[in-house]
C-alpha positions as CSV (number, residue, x, y, z in Angstrom):
1,M,0.1,0.0,-0.2
2,S,1.2,3.4,-0.7
3,K,1.0,6.2,1.9
4,D,-1.5,8.3,-0.3
5,N,-4.1,5.6,-0.1
6,L,-3.9,5.2,3.9
7,A,-5.7,8.7,4.7
8,R,-9.0,9.9,3.4
9,S,-8.3,13.7,2.1
10,Y,-9.0,15.3,-1.3
11,K,-6.4,17.2,-3.0
12,V,-7.0,20.4,-4.7
13,N,-5.2,20.8,-8.0
14,K,-2.0,23.0,-7.7
15,I,-2.9,26.6,-8.2
16,D,0.6,27.4,-8.2
17,D,3.9,25.3,-8.2
18,N,4.4,25.4,-4.8
19,F,1.1,25.6,-3.3
20,S,-1.5,22.9,-2.5
21,V,-4.4,22.4,0.1
22,H,-4.8,19.0,1.4
23,L,-8.2,18.5,3.5
24,N,-8.6,15.7,5.9
25,I,-12.2,14.6,6.3
26,K,-11.9,13.7,9.7
27,W,-10.1,16.8,10.6
28,L,-12.9,18.5,9.2
29,I,-15.5,16.7,11.0
30,Q,-13.6,17.1,14.0
31,L,-13.5,21.0,13.6
32,L,-16.8,21.0,12.6
33,M,-18.0,19.3,16.0
34,L,-15.6,21.4,18.2
35,T,-17.1,24.4,16.9
36,G,-20.9,23.5,17.4
37,T,-19.9,22.3,20.7
38,L,-18.4,25.8,21.6
39,V,-21.2,27.7,20.2
40,Y,-23.8,25.5,22.1
41,T,-21.5,25.9,25.7
42,Y,-21.4,29.9,25.0
43,V,-25.4,30.0,24.3
44,N,-26.1,27.9,27.4
45,I,-23.7,29.6,30.0
46,T,-25.7,33.1,28.3
47,T,-28.7,31.5,28.7
48,Q,-28.1,30.5,32.1
49,L,-26.4,33.7,33.1
50,G,-29.7,35.8,32.0
51,N,-32.0,33.5,34.1
52,I,-29.6,33.8,37.2
53,T,-29.8,37.5,37.0
54,R,-33.6,37.6,36.3
55,E,-34.1,35.6,39.3
56,L,-31.6,37.6,41.4
57,E,-33.4,40.6,40.6
58,E,-36.4,39.0,41.7
59,V,-35.2,37.9,45.1
60,N,-33.5,41.2,45.7
61,L,-37.0,42.9,44.9
62,R,-38.8,40.3,47.5
63,V,-36.1,41.1,49.8
64,S,-36.9,45.0,49.8
65,K,-40.5,44.4,50.4
66,L,-40.1,42.1,53.2
67,E,-37.2,44.6,54.7
68,S,-40.0,47.6,54.6
69,K,-42.9,45.1,56.0
70,H,-40.3,44.4,58.7
71,E,-39.6,48.1,59.4
72,A,-43.1,49.1,59.9
73,E,-43.7,46.3,62.1
74,M,-40.9,47.1,64.1
75,D,-41.8,50.8,64.4
76,E,-45.2,49.7,65.6
77,I,-43.7,47.5,68.2
78,H,-41.3,50.2,69.2
79,K,-44.2,52.9,69.8
80,W,-46.1,50.0,71.8
81,Y,-43.3,50.0,74.0
82,K,-42.8,53.4,74.4
83,Q,-46.3,53.9,75.4
84,S,-46.7,51.0,77.5
85,L,-44.0,50.6,79.6
86,E,-42.5,54.0,80.9
87,L,-39.4,53.0,82.7
88,N,-38.5,56.4,84.2
89,P,-39.7,56.5,87.9
90,L,-39.9,59.9,87.9
91,K,-42.9,59.9,85.9
92,W,-44.7,57.1,87.6
93,G,-47.1,59.2,89.5
94,K,-48.1,61.6,86.4
95,K,-51.0,60.5,84.3
96,R,-50.4,59.8,80.8
97,K,-52.0,62.1,78.3
């Protein structure tokens, strides 16, 4: 067997005396698969990052709503304690307004 028959490749006619292109089919398929894998990975990662940022914004919105609700509840509790429990002994004899 000669070396020319071992690999599957197509030989392009010579454009110039010193120029010829050999294209190996296996190499071409592997290159296309690598390119497809890289494109799929890029699209997948960008989609996941978009979903994560959207979910993070939703969580931040919920947290801010819960913080404002908690602050309002704490203000009510603080007002109740301030009105109900006067711990200054000098004011115990005076009537409350």
